[in-house]
DSSP file (Angstrom, degrees, kcal/mol; ACC not computed):
  #  RESIDUE AA STRUCTURE BP1 BP2  ACC     N-H-->O    O-->H-N    N-H-->O    O-->H-N    TCO  KAPPA ALPHA  PHI   PSI    X-CA   Y-CA   Z-CA
    1    1 A M              0   0    0      0, 0.0     2,-0.3     0, 0.0     0, 0.0   0.000 360.0 360.0 360.0 131.5  173.5  274.0  301.5
    2    2 A T        -     0   0    0      1,-0.0     3,-0.0     2,-0.0     0, 0.0  -0.697 360.0-122.3-100.4 153.9  177.0  273.3  300.0
    3    3 A T     >  -     0   0    0     -2,-0.3     4,-2.8     1,-0.1     5,-0.2  -0.561  20.9-115.0 -89.0 150.2  180.2  274.9  301.2
    4    4 A P  H  > S+     0   0    0      0, 0.0     4,-2.7     0, 0.0     5,-0.2   0.902 118.3  53.2 -49.9 -42.4  182.7  277.0  299.1
    5    5 A K  H  > S+     0   0    0      1,-0.2     4,-2.3     2,-0.2     5,-0.2   0.922 109.7  46.7 -63.8 -40.2  185.3  274.3  299.7
    6    6 A F  H  > S+     0   0    0      2,-0.2     4,-2.4     1,-0.2    -1,-0.2   0.940 113.0  50.0 -68.6 -45.0  183.0  271.6  298.4
    7    7 A N  H  X S+     0   0    0     -4,-2.8     4,-2.4     1,-0.2    -2,-0.2   0.895 111.2  50.2 -58.2 -41.0  182.0  273.8  295.4
    8    8 A A  H  X S+     0   0    0     -4,-2.7     4,-2.4    -5,-0.2    -1,-0.2   0.916 110.0  48.4 -65.9 -42.7  185.6  274.4  294.6
    9    9 A I  H  X S+     0   0    0     -4,-2.3     4,-1.8     1,-0.2    -2,-0.2   0.896 112.8  47.3 -69.5 -37.2  186.4  270.8  294.7
   10   10 A I  H  X S+     0   0    0     -4,-2.4     4,-2.1     2,-0.2    -1,-0.2   0.912 110.2  53.0 -64.0 -41.5  183.5  269.7  292.5
   11   11 A S  H  X S+     0   0    0     -4,-2.4     4,-2.2     1,-0.2    -2,-0.2   0.912 111.2  47.3 -60.5 -43.7  184.3  272.5  289.9
   12   12 A L  H  X S+     0   0    0     -4,-2.4     4,-2.7     1,-0.2    -1,-0.2   0.886 110.8  51.4 -66.4 -36.5  188.0  271.2  289.7
   13   13 A F  H  X S+     0   0    0     -4,-1.8     4,-1.4     1,-0.2    -1,-0.2   0.898 109.8  49.1 -66.9 -39.5  186.9  267.7  289.4
   14   14 A I  H  X S+     0   0    0     -4,-2.1     4,-1.5     2,-0.2    -2,-0.2   0.879 111.3  50.2 -62.7 -42.3  184.6  268.7  286.5
   15   15 A I  H  < S+     0   0    0     -4,-2.2    -2,-0.2     1,-0.2    -1,-0.2   0.920 111.7  48.8 -60.3 -48.4  187.4  270.6  284.8
   16   16 A A  H  < S+     0   0    0     -4,-2.7     4,-0.2     1,-0.2    -1,-0.2   0.806 114.9  43.3 -64.7 -30.2  189.7  267.7  285.1
   17   17 A L  H >X S+     0   0    0     -4,-1.4     4,-1.4    -5,-0.2     3,-0.7   0.689  93.6  80.0 -89.5 -21.9  187.2  265.2  283.7
   18   18 A L  H 3X S+     0   0    0     -4,-1.5     4,-2.5     1,-0.3     3,-0.5   0.935  87.5  54.8 -60.4 -49.7  185.8  267.2  280.7
   19   19 A P  H 3> S+     0   0    0      0, 0.0     4,-1.4     0, 0.0    -1,-0.3   0.823 103.9  55.8 -63.7 -20.2  188.6  266.6  278.3
   20   20 A D  H <> S+     0   0    0     -3,-0.7     4,-0.5    -4,-0.2    -2,-0.2   0.894 112.3  43.0 -67.1 -39.0  188.3  262.8  278.7
   21   21 A Y  H  < S+     0   0    0     -4,-1.4     3,-0.4    -3,-0.5     4,-0.2   0.849 114.0  51.3 -69.2 -39.1  184.6  263.0  277.7
   22   22 A C  H >< S+     0   0    0     -4,-2.5     3,-1.8     1,-0.2    10,-0.2   0.739  90.8  75.4 -73.3 -29.7  185.3  265.5  274.9
   23   23 A I  H 3< S+     0   0    0     -4,-1.4    -1,-0.2     1,-0.3    -2,-0.1   0.885  91.9  55.5 -57.1 -38.0  188.1  263.5  273.1
   24   24 A A  T 3< S-     0   0    0     -4,-0.5     2,-0.3    -3,-0.4    -1,-0.3   0.702 131.4 -43.6 -65.7 -16.8  185.5  261.0  271.7
   25   25 A G  S <  S-     0   0    0     -3,-1.8     2,-0.3    -4,-0.2    -1,-0.2  -0.957  70.5 -72.2 166.6 172.6  183.7  264.0  270.1
   26   26 A N        -     0   0    0     -2,-0.3     2,-1.0    -3,-0.1     5,-0.2  -0.665  28.2-133.2 -98.6 159.4  182.5  267.4  270.7
   27   27 A W  B >   -A   30   0A   0      3,-1.6     3,-3.0    -2,-0.3     2,-0.1  -0.840  62.3 -77.6-110.6  92.0  179.6  268.5  272.9
   28   28 A G  T 3  S-     0   0    0     -2,-1.0    -1,-0.1     1,-0.3    -2,-0.0  -0.257 117.7  -2.2  53.8-119.8  177.7  271.0  270.7
   29   29 A A  T 3  S+     0   0    0     -3,-0.1    74,-0.7    -2,-0.1     2,-0.4   0.694 114.2  95.9 -75.3 -20.8  179.8  274.2  270.8
   30   30 A L  E <   +AB  27 102A   0     -3,-3.0    -3,-1.6    72,-0.2     2,-0.3  -0.627  55.5 172.4 -78.5 122.8  182.4  272.8  273.3
   31   31 A E  E     - B   0 101A   0     70,-3.2    70,-2.8    -2,-0.4     2,-0.3  -0.922  35.7-111.0-128.6 157.8  185.3  271.5  271.4
   32   32 A V  E     - B   0 100A   0     -2,-0.3     2,-0.4   -10,-0.2    68,-0.2  -0.698  39.4-120.1 -82.8 138.3  188.9  270.2  272.3
   33   33 A I        -     0   0    0     66,-3.6     2,-0.5    -2,-0.3    41,-0.1  -0.632  19.3-125.5 -81.2 128.2  191.6  272.5  271.2
   34   34 A E        -     0   0    0     -2,-0.4     2,-0.5     1,-0.1    39,-0.1  -0.647  32.0-123.2 -70.2 125.6  194.1  271.0  268.7
   35   35 A V        +     0   0    0     -2,-0.5    -1,-0.1    38,-0.1    37,-0.0  -0.624  43.5 160.8 -78.0 121.3  197.4  271.6  270.3
   36   36 A K        -     0   0    0     -2,-0.5    37,-2.3     0, 0.0    38,-0.2  -0.975  41.6-101.0-136.4 151.0  199.8  273.6  268.1
   37   37 A P  E     +C   72   0A   0      0, 0.0     2,-0.3     0, 0.0    35,-0.3  -0.362  42.2 172.1 -72.8 149.0  202.9  275.5  269.0
   38   38 A L  E     -     0   0A   0     33,-1.8     2,-0.3    -2,-0.1    35,-0.0  -0.956  27.2-150.5-144.3 161.0  202.8  279.4  269.4
   39   39 A E  E     +     0   0A   0     -2,-0.3     2,-0.4     2,-0.0    32,-0.2  -0.770  36.7 151.6-134.5  90.3  205.2  282.0  270.5
   40   40 A E  E     -C   70   0A   0     30,-1.8    30,-2.3    -2,-0.3     2,-0.5  -0.989  28.1-159.1-124.6 131.4  203.1  285.0  272.0
   41   41 A L  E     -C   69   0A   0     -2,-0.4   125,-2.9    28,-0.2   126,-0.7  -0.943  14.0-171.9-110.0 125.2  204.1  287.3  274.6
   42   42 A W  E     -CD  68 165A   0     26,-2.9    26,-2.3    -2,-0.5     2,-0.4  -0.873   8.1-161.4-116.4 144.3  201.4  289.2  276.5
   43   43 A L  E     -CD  67 164A   0    121,-1.9   121,-2.8    -2,-0.3    24,-0.2  -0.969   9.9-173.3-122.3 146.1  201.5  292.0  279.0
   44   44 A N  E     -C   66   0A   0     22,-2.4    22,-2.0    -2,-0.4   119,-0.2  -0.981  29.0-136.6-138.2 154.0  198.9  293.1  281.4
   45   45 A P  E     -     0   0A   0      0, 0.0    19,-2.1     0, 0.0     2,-0.3   0.140  63.4 -92.3 -92.3  22.7  198.2  295.9  283.9
   46   46 A G  E     -C   63   0A   0     17,-0.3   116,-0.3   116,-0.3     2,-0.3  -0.784  57.9 -56.7 104.1-146.9  196.9  293.7  286.7
   47   47 A F  E     -C   62   0A   0     15,-2.8    15,-1.6    -2,-0.3     2,-0.5  -0.823  20.5-142.5-129.3 158.3  193.3  292.8  287.5
   48   48 A Y  E     -CE  61 160A   0    112,-2.1   112,-3.1    -2,-0.3     2,-0.4  -0.984  30.2-163.1-118.9 125.0  189.9  294.1  288.2
   49   49 A S  E     - E   0 159A   0     11,-2.7     2,-0.7    -2,-0.5   110,-0.2  -0.860  17.9-155.6-111.1 135.7  188.1  292.0  290.8
   50   50 A Y  E     - E   0 158A   0    108,-2.5   108,-1.9    -2,-0.4     2,-0.2  -0.949  25.3-147.1-105.6 107.4  184.4  291.9  291.6
   51   51 A H  E     - E   0 157A   0     -2,-0.7   106,-0.3   106,-0.2     3,-0.1  -0.582  10.9-145.1 -84.0 136.3  184.3  290.6  295.1
   52   52 A F  S    S+     0   0    0    104,-1.5     2,-0.9    -2,-0.2    -1,-0.1   0.738  97.5  60.5 -69.4 -20.6  181.3  288.4  296.2
   53   53 A E    >   +     0   0    0    103,-0.5     3,-1.4     1,-0.2     5,-0.3  -0.746  67.6 171.9-106.8  84.9  181.4  289.9  299.8
   54   54 A Q  G >   +     0   0    0     -2,-0.9     3,-0.7     1,-0.3    -1,-0.2   0.646  68.0  66.9 -75.3 -13.2  180.7  293.6  298.7
   55   55 A D  G 3  S+     0   0    0      1,-0.2    -1,-0.3    -3,-0.1    -3,-0.0   0.377  82.6  76.2 -88.1   9.2  180.3  294.8  302.3
   56   56 A K  G <  S-     0   0    0     -3,-1.4    -1,-0.2    -5,-0.0    -2,-0.1   0.443  96.9-124.1-100.2   3.7  184.0  294.1  303.3
   57   57 A N    <   +     0   0    0     -3,-0.7     2,-0.2     1,-0.1    -3,-0.1   0.920  45.9 171.8  59.4  46.9  185.6  297.2  301.5
   58   58 A F        -     0   0    0     -5,-0.3     2,-0.6    -4,-0.1    28,-0.2  -0.537  40.1-109.3 -79.2 157.9  188.0  295.1  299.4
   59   59 A D        -     0   0    0     26,-2.0    28,-0.1    -2,-0.2   -10,-0.1  -0.795  31.3-174.9 -89.9 121.1  190.0  297.0  296.7
   60   60 A N        +     0   0    0     -2,-0.6   -11,-2.7     1,-0.1     2,-1.1   0.705  66.9  80.5 -87.9 -20.1  188.6  295.9  293.4
   61   61 A D  E     +C   48   0A   0    -13,-0.2     2,-1.0    23,-0.1   -13,-0.2  -0.720  58.3 176.3 -89.3  94.6  191.3  297.8  291.4
   62   62 A N  E     -C   47   0A   0    -15,-1.6   -15,-2.8    -2,-1.1    22,-0.1  -0.579  11.1-177.5-105.9  69.8  194.3  295.5  291.6
   63   63 A W  E     +C   46   0A   0     -2,-1.0    20,-2.6   -17,-0.2   -17,-0.3  -0.350  21.9 110.2 -70.1 148.0  196.8  297.3  289.4
   64   64 A G  E     - F   0  82A   0    -19,-2.1     2,-0.3    18,-0.3    18,-0.2  -0.860  59.5 -79.9-176.3-152.1  200.2  295.9  288.7
   65   65 A L  E     + F   0  81A   0     16,-2.4    16,-2.5    -2,-0.2     2,-0.3  -0.970  42.8 161.4-142.3 125.2  202.3  294.4  285.9
   66   66 A G  E     -CF  44  80A   0    -22,-2.0   -22,-2.4    -2,-0.3     2,-0.4  -0.939  21.1-148.2-138.3 167.8  202.3  290.9  284.6
   67   67 A A  E     -CF  43  79A   0     12,-2.9    12,-2.1    -2,-0.3     2,-0.4  -0.988   6.0-164.6-134.0 141.1  203.5  288.8  281.5
   68   68 A E  E     -CF  42  78A   0    -26,-2.3   -26,-2.9    -2,-0.4     2,-0.6  -0.997   4.1-160.7-124.6 133.3  202.1  285.8  279.9
   69   69 A Y  E     -CF  41  77A   0      8,-3.6     8,-1.7    -2,-0.4     2,-0.8  -0.908   5.5-161.8-114.2 108.8  203.9  283.6  277.5
   70   70 A R  E     +CF  40  76A   0    -30,-2.3   -30,-1.8    -2,-0.6     6,-0.2  -0.744  15.4 171.3 -91.0 113.3  201.6  281.4  275.4
   71   71 A Y  E     +     0   0A   0     -2,-0.8   -33,-1.8     4,-0.7     2,-0.3   0.502  66.3  15.6-100.6  -4.8  203.7  278.5  273.9
   72   72 A S  E >  S-CF  37  75A   0      3,-1.5     3,-0.5   -35,-0.3    -1,-0.1  -0.969  87.0 -96.4-155.8 172.2  200.9  276.5  272.5
   73   73 A T  T 3  S+     0   0    0    -37,-2.3   -38,-0.1    -2,-0.3   -39,-0.1   0.712 124.2  28.7 -70.0 -13.3  197.2  276.9  271.6
   74   74 A S  T 3  S+     0   0    0    -38,-0.2    24,-3.4     1,-0.1     2,-0.3   0.367 116.0  55.3-122.2   6.6  196.2  275.4  275.0
   75   75 A N  E <   +FG  72  97A   0     -3,-0.5    -3,-1.5    22,-0.2    -4,-0.7  -0.990  49.1 154.9-142.3 143.7  199.1  276.2  277.4
   76   76 A S  E     -FG  70  96A   0     20,-1.4    20,-2.8    -2,-0.3     2,-0.4  -0.957  28.0-134.3-154.4 170.8  200.8  279.3  278.7
   77   77 A V  E     -FG  69  95A   0     -8,-1.7    -8,-3.6    -2,-0.3     2,-0.3  -0.971  22.6-174.0-128.7 147.2  202.8  280.5  281.7
   78   78 A T  E     +FG  68  94A   0     16,-2.6    16,-2.9    -2,-0.4     2,-0.3  -0.982   9.5 174.0-143.8 147.9  202.3  283.7  283.5
   79   79 A L  E     +FG  67  93A   0    -12,-2.1   -12,-2.9    -2,-0.3     2,-0.3  -0.977  17.3 131.4-149.1 159.9  204.0  285.8  286.3
   80   80 A G  E     -FG  66  92A   0     12,-1.6    12,-2.3    -2,-0.3     2,-0.3  -0.993  41.4-109.7 175.3-178.8  203.5  289.1  287.7
   81   81 A R  E     +FG  65  91A   0    -16,-2.5   -16,-2.4    -2,-0.3     2,-0.3  -0.993  34.1 165.6-139.2 136.9  203.0  291.6  290.7
   82   82 A F  E     -FG  64  90A   0      8,-2.5     8,-3.3    -2,-0.3     2,-0.8  -0.978  45.3-102.4-151.8 165.6  199.8  293.5  291.6
   83   83 A H  E     - G   0  89A   0    -20,-2.6     6,-0.3    -2,-0.3     4,-0.1  -0.781  53.3-144.4 -85.1 103.9  198.2  295.5  294.5
   84   84 A N    >   -     0   0    0      4,-3.3     3,-1.6    -2,-0.8   -21,-0.1   0.014  25.5 -93.5 -75.1-178.6  195.8  292.9  295.9
   85   85 A S  T 3  S+     0   0    0      1,-0.3   -26,-2.0     2,-0.1    -1,-0.1   0.723 124.0  58.5 -70.2 -21.5  192.4  293.3  297.4
   86   86 A D  T 3  S-     0   0    0    -28,-0.2    -1,-0.3     2,-0.1     3,-0.1   0.223 120.5-108.7 -87.3  13.8  193.8  293.5  301.0
   87   87 A R  S <  S+     0   0    0     -3,-1.6     2,-0.3     1,-0.3    -2,-0.1   0.824  84.5 115.8  60.9  37.3  195.8  296.5  299.8
   88   88 A Q  S    S-     0   0    0     28,-0.1    -4,-3.3    -6,-0.0     2,-0.3  -0.810  73.3 -97.4-121.6 167.4  199.1  294.6  299.9
   89   89 A N  E     -G   83   0A   0     -2,-0.3     2,-0.3    -6,-0.3    -6,-0.2  -0.719  39.1-168.1 -88.2 139.4  201.4  293.6  297.1
   90   90 A S  E     -G   82   0A   0     -8,-3.3    -8,-2.5    -2,-0.3     2,-0.4  -0.953   7.6-158.2-127.9 146.2  201.1  290.1  295.7
   91   91 A N  E     -G   81   0A   0     -2,-0.3    24,-1.5   -10,-0.2     2,-0.3  -0.923  16.3-175.8-113.9 144.8  203.4  288.1  293.4
   92   92 A Y  E     -GH  80 114A   0    -12,-2.3   -12,-1.6    -2,-0.4     2,-0.3  -0.944  19.6-177.2-137.4 161.8  202.3  285.2  291.3
   93   93 A A  E     +GH  79 113A   0     20,-1.7    20,-2.5    -2,-0.3     2,-0.3  -0.919  24.5 155.4-153.5 131.3  203.5  282.6  289.0
   94   94 A A  E     -GH  78 112A   0    -16,-2.9   -16,-2.6    -2,-0.3     2,-0.5  -0.980  37.2-127.6-156.0 168.2  201.3  280.0  287.2
   95   95 A W  E     -GH  77 111A   0     16,-3.2    16,-1.8    -2,-0.3     2,-0.5  -0.980  22.8-147.7-121.9 130.6  200.7  277.7  284.3
   96   96 A Y  E     -GH  76 110A   0    -20,-2.8   -20,-1.4    -2,-0.5     2,-0.5  -0.821  11.7-173.5 -95.3 133.5  197.4  277.9  282.3
   97   97 A W  E     +GH  75 109A   0     12,-2.9    12,-2.6    -2,-0.5   -22,-0.2  -0.974  10.9 167.5-124.1 115.3  196.0  274.7  280.8
   98   98 A Q  E     +     0   0A   0    -24,-3.4    10,-0.3    -2,-0.5     9,-0.1  -0.783   6.8 161.4-130.9  87.3  193.0  275.4  278.6
   99   99 A P  E     +     0   0A   0      0, 0.0   -66,-3.6     0, 0.0     2,-0.3   0.568  58.6  63.1 -85.1  -9.2  192.2  272.3  276.5
  100  100 A L  E     -BH  32 107A   0      7,-1.9     7,-3.1   -68,-0.2     2,-0.3  -0.780  57.4-173.4-115.7 154.7  188.6  273.3  275.6
  101  101 A Q  E     -BH  31 106A   0    -70,-2.8   -70,-3.2    -2,-0.3     2,-0.5  -0.998  19.6-158.7-146.1 154.3  187.0  276.1  273.7
  102  102 A I  E >  S-BH  30 105A   0      3,-2.0     3,-2.5    -2,-0.3     2,-0.4  -0.981  80.3 -47.3-123.6 113.8  183.6  277.4  272.9
  103  103 A D  T 3  S-     0   0    0    -74,-0.7   -72,-0.0    -2,-0.5     0, 0.0  -0.482 127.1 -20.7  58.6-114.7  184.0  279.4  269.7
  104  104 A S  T 3  S+     0   0    0     -2,-0.4    32,-0.7    -3,-0.1     2,-0.5   0.218 115.2 104.8-109.3  12.7  187.1  281.6  270.4
  105  105 A I  E <   -HI 102 135A   0     -3,-2.5    -3,-2.0    30,-0.1     2,-0.3  -0.858  61.2-146.7 -94.2 118.2  186.9  281.3  274.2
  106  106 A R  E     -HI 101 134A   0     28,-3.2    28,-2.0    -2,-0.5     2,-0.4  -0.697  15.0-161.5 -84.6 139.0  189.5  279.0  275.8
  107  107 A L  E     +HI 100 133A   0     -7,-3.1    -7,-1.9    -2,-0.3     2,-0.3  -0.948  37.2  82.7-124.5 138.5  188.4  277.1  278.9
  108  108 A G  E     - I   0 132A   0     24,-2.3    24,-2.6    -2,-0.4     2,-0.3  -0.859  61.6 -86.9 174.7-129.5  190.4  275.4  281.6
  109  109 A G  E     -HI  97 131A   0    -12,-2.6   -12,-2.9    22,-0.3     2,-0.3  -0.931  20.9-120.8-159.2 177.5  192.2  276.3  284.7
  110  110 A L  E     -HI  96 130A   0     20,-2.3    20,-2.4    -2,-0.3     2,-0.4  -0.966  12.4-165.3-132.7 148.3  195.4  277.6  286.2
  111  111 A I  E     +HI  95 129A   0    -16,-1.8   -16,-3.2    -2,-0.3     2,-0.3  -0.988  36.8 104.8-130.2 140.9  197.8  276.2  288.8
  112  112 A G  E     -HI  94 128A   0     16,-2.3    16,-2.9    -2,-0.4     2,-0.3  -0.972  58.4 -81.7 177.6-164.3  200.5  278.2  290.5
  113  113 A I  E     -HI  93 127A   0    -20,-2.5   -20,-1.7    -2,-0.3     2,-0.3  -0.911  31.8-179.0-128.0 156.0  201.6  280.0  293.6
  114  114 A I  E     -HI  92 126A   0     12,-1.9    12,-2.0    -2,-0.3     2,-0.2  -0.980   2.8-171.3-153.0 155.0  200.7  283.5  295.0
  115  115 A D        +     0   0    0    -24,-1.5     9,-0.2    -2,-0.3    10,-0.1  -0.740  48.9  73.3-133.1-178.2  201.8  285.5  298.0
  116  116 A G        +     0   0    0      7,-2.6   -30,-0.1    -2,-0.2   -32,-0.1   0.533  56.0 120.5  92.0  10.3  200.9  288.7  299.8
  117  117 A Y    >   -     0   0    0      7,-0.3     3,-2.2     3,-0.3     6,-1.3  -0.915  50.9-152.6-109.3 111.7  197.5  288.0  301.5
  118  118 A P  T 3  S+     0   0    0      0, 0.0     4,-0.5     0, 0.0    -1,-0.1   0.731  92.8  51.6 -57.9 -22.3  198.0  288.5  305.3
  119  119 A N  T 3  S+     0   0    0     34,-0.2     2,-0.6     3,-0.1    33,-0.1   0.500  99.8  71.8 -94.8  -0.9  195.3  286.0  306.3
  120  120 A A  S X  S-     0   0    0     -3,-2.2     3,-0.8     1,-0.1    -3,-0.3  -0.889 129.3 -30.7-114.3 104.8  196.7  283.2  304.1
  121  121 A F  G >  S-     0   0    0     -2,-0.6     3,-1.8     1,-0.2    -2,-0.1   0.841 111.9 -67.1  55.7  40.0  199.9  281.8  305.5
  122  122 A D  G 3  S-     0   0    0     -4,-0.5    -1,-0.2     1,-0.3    -3,-0.1   0.804  97.9 -53.5  45.8  41.8  200.9  285.1  307.1
  123  123 A G  G <  S+     0   0    0     -6,-1.3    -7,-2.6    -3,-0.8    -1,-0.3   0.454 109.8 127.3  85.3   1.4  201.3  286.7  303.6
  124  124 A N    <   -     0   0    0     -3,-1.8    -7,-0.3    -4,-0.2    -1,-0.2  -0.260  69.9 -64.9 -84.5 176.8  203.8  284.0  302.4
  125  125 A W        +     0   0    0    -10,-0.1   -10,-0.2    -3,-0.1    -1,-0.2  -0.231  56.3 171.8 -60.5 146.1  203.5  281.8  299.2
  126  126 A F  E     -I  114   0A   0    -12,-2.0   -12,-1.9    -3,-0.1     2,-0.1  -0.977  33.6 -97.6-152.2 154.4  200.6  279.4  298.9
  127  127 A P  E     -I  113   0A   0      0, 0.0     2,-0.4     0, 0.0   -14,-0.3  -0.366  32.2-164.0 -70.9 146.3  199.2  277.2  296.1
  128  128 A M  E     -I  112   0A   0    -16,-2.9   -16,-2.3    -2,-0.1     2,-0.4  -0.998  12.7-178.5-131.0 144.6  196.3  278.2  293.8
  129  129 A L  E     +I  111   0A   0     -2,-0.4   -18,-0.2   -18,-0.2  -117,-0.1  -0.966  22.4 165.5-136.4 112.9  194.1  276.1  291.5
  130  130 A L  E     -I  110   0A   0    -20,-2.4   -20,-2.3    -2,-0.4     2,-0.2  -0.941  40.0-115.6-134.4 151.6  191.5  278.1  289.7
  131  131 A P  E     -I  109   0A   0      0, 0.0    15,-1.2     0, 0.0     2,-0.3  -0.616  42.6-173.1 -79.2 148.7  189.1  277.7  286.8
  132  132 A A  E     -IJ 108 145A   0    -24,-2.6   -24,-2.3    -2,-0.2     2,-0.3  -0.991  19.5-168.1-146.4 149.3  190.1  280.2  284.0
  133  133 A A  E     -IJ 107 144A   0     11,-2.3    11,-2.5    -2,-0.3     2,-0.4  -0.974  10.9-168.4-130.1 149.0  188.7  281.4  280.6
  134  134 A S  E     -IJ 106 143A   0    -28,-2.0   -28,-3.2    -2,-0.3     2,-0.4  -0.999  10.2-169.4-142.8 143.2  190.6  283.4  278.0
  135  135 A Y  E     -IJ 105 142A   0      7,-2.5     7,-2.6    -2,-0.4     2,-0.4  -0.998  11.1-179.4-127.9 132.9  189.6  285.3  274.8
  136  136 A E  E     + J   0 141A   0    -32,-0.7     2,-0.4    -2,-0.4     5,-0.2  -0.998   8.7 178.3-134.5 137.9  192.2  286.7  272.4
  137  137 A Y  E >   - J   0 140A   0      3,-2.9     3,-2.3    -2,-0.4     2,-0.4  -0.932  64.5 -56.8-140.2 113.6  191.6  288.6  269.2
  138  138 A K  T 3  S-     0   0    0     -2,-0.4    27,-0.0     1,-0.3     0, 0.0  -0.360 124.5  -9.5  47.5-105.7  194.7  289.9  267.3
  139  139 A N  T 3  S+     0   0    0     -2,-0.4    26,-3.0    25,-0.1     2,-0.3   0.455 123.2  74.0-100.7   0.3  196.6  291.9  269.8
  140  140 A L  E <   +JK 137 164A   0     -3,-2.3    -3,-2.9    24,-0.2     2,-0.3  -0.853  53.5 167.2-114.8 146.2  194.0  292.2  272.7
  141  141 A G  E     -JK 136 163A   0     22,-2.3    22,-2.2    -2,-0.3     2,-0.3  -0.964  21.9-148.7-149.5 168.9  193.0  289.7  275.2
  142  142 A I  E     -JK 135 162A   0     -7,-2.6    -7,-2.5    -2,-0.3     2,-0.4  -0.994   5.3-159.9-141.1 138.2  191.1  289.0  278.4
  143  143 A N  E     -JK 134 161A   0     18,-2.3    18,-2.7    -2,-0.3     2,-0.4  -0.953  10.7-165.9-107.6 136.6  191.6  286.4  281.1
  144  144 A L  E     +JK 133 160A   0    -11,-2.5   -11,-2.3    -2,-0.4     2,-0.3  -0.994  10.0 175.7-125.0 125.5  188.7  285.6  283.5
  145  145 A T  E     -JK 132 159A   0     14,-1.9    14,-2.3    -2,-0.4     2,-0.5  -0.923  22.3-143.5-128.7 158.3  189.2  283.6  286.7
  146  146 A I  E     - K   0 158A   0    -15,-1.2    12,-0.2    -2,-0.3    10,-0.1  -0.977  12.1-163.5-121.9 120.9  186.9  282.7  289.5
  147  147 A V  E     - K   0 157A   0     10,-2.8    10,-1.8    -2,-0.5     2,-0.1  -0.883  16.0-138.9-102.7 114.2  188.4  282.8  292.9
  148  148 A P        -     0   0    0      0, 0.0     2,-0.3     0, 0.0  -143,-0.0  -0.496  22.1-112.7 -75.3 144.2  186.2  280.8  295.6
  149  149 A T        -     0   0    0      6,-0.2     2,-0.4    -2,-0.1     6,-0.2  -0.560  31.5-170.1 -68.1 135.4  185.7  282.4  299.1
  150  150 A Y  B >>  -L  154   0B   0      4,-2.6     3,-2.2    -2,-0.3     4,-2.0  -0.881  49.5 -73.4-131.5 102.7  187.5  280.3  301.8
  151  151 A Q  T 34 S-     0   0    0     -2,-0.4    -1,-0.2     1,-0.3     0, 0.0  -0.195  96.0 -41.0  51.0-132.0  186.6  281.4  305.3
  152  152 A D  T 34 S+     0   0    0    -33,-0.1    -1,-0.3    -3,-0.1     3,-0.1   0.055 131.8  76.8-106.9  19.2  188.4  284.7  306.0
  153  153 A V  T <4 S+     0   0    0     -3,-2.2     2,-0.5     1,-0.3   -34,-0.2   0.886  99.6  24.5-104.8 -47.1  191.6  283.5  304.3
  154  154 A V  B  < S-L  150   0B   0     -4,-2.0    -4,-2.6   -35,-0.1     2,-0.8  -0.977  74.9-142.4-122.7 124.0  190.8  283.9  300.6
  155  155 A H        -     0   0    0     -2,-0.5    -6,-0.2    -6,-0.2    -8,-0.1  -0.723  23.7-124.7 -86.8 109.7  188.1  286.4  299.3
  156  156 A G        +     0   0    0     -2,-0.8  -104,-1.5  -105,-0.1  -103,-0.5  -0.141  43.2 145.8 -59.8 147.1  186.1  285.2  296.5
  157  157 A S  E     -EK  51 147A   0    -10,-1.8   -10,-2.8  -106,-0.3     2,-0.5  -0.982  50.8-114.5-165.2 163.5  185.8  287.1  293.3
  158  158 A I  E     -EK  50 146A   0   -108,-1.9  -108,-2.5    -2,-0.3     2,-0.5  -0.991  40.8-159.4-109.7 124.9  185.5  287.1  289.6
  159  159 A S  E     -EK  49 145A   0    -14,-2.3   -14,-1.9    -2,-0.5     2,-0.5  -0.899   9.2-164.4-114.0 127.4  188.7  288.6  288.3
  160  160 A L  E     -EK  48 144A   0   -112,-3.1  -112,-2.1    -2,-0.5     2,-0.5  -0.916   4.2-171.4-112.5 129.4  189.2  290.1  284.9
  161  161 A Q  E     - K   0 143A   0    -18,-2.7   -18,-2.3    -2,-0.5     2,-0.2  -0.967   8.4-155.8-122.3 113.3  192.6  290.7  283.3
  162  162 A L  E     - K   0 142A   0     -2,-0.5     2,-0.3  -116,-0.3  -116,-0.3  -0.542  19.1-175.4 -79.1 152.0  193.1  292.7  280.2
  163  163 A K  E     - K   0 141A   0    -22,-2.2   -22,-2.3    -2,-0.2     2,-0.4  -0.995  19.2-146.4-150.8 160.4  196.3  292.0  278.2
  164  164 A L  E     -DK  43 140A   0   -121,-2.8  -121,-1.9    -2,-0.3     2,-0.3  -0.985  19.8-130.9-129.4 125.5  198.1  293.2  275.1
  165  165 A R  E     -D   42   0A   0    -26,-3.0  -123,-0.2    -2,-0.4   -26,-0.0  -0.555  20.3-173.4 -74.8 133.3  200.2  291.0  272.8
  166  166 A I              0   0    0   -125,-2.9  -124,-0.1    -2,-0.3    -1,-0.1   0.501 360.0 360.0-107.8  -9.5  203.6  292.6  272.2
  167  167 A N              0   0    0   -126,-0.7  -125,-0.1   -28,-0.0    -1,-0.1   0.420 360.0 360.0-123.6 360.0  205.2  290.3  269.6
């Protein structure tokens, strides 16, 4: 039986290595994204989170306000504030790196900082590194992240974020 920490480390290792293997060619539907500059500003109303531990009464409706600036076909930065699963306010700032795609779905991860979780550093800022997928069509988009469970500090979930392009 593997631990959540071990699973998270293996997942991140695979995400980090995939671009090196894909540069020589594509794996069927998996392609390396050609990096081109963009200037897109997206707004979002927070997240909906499906928690792996359904018996713990977490708040799945994580409303808030966030912004994402996509400056290239594979990179964007984001920041925002939302009401988290522990019914506290959280702030976040992160960089998305999504060098791969399957059809129109970008794949990669995000690295950033977040606060507001009472069991994680007493609610103070802490780092996050998560796998992420994005789909965008015209002025609508979706970001999907997977948050691994880590003891009683971080509550595992699949989080969905709807977004609207405003420029």
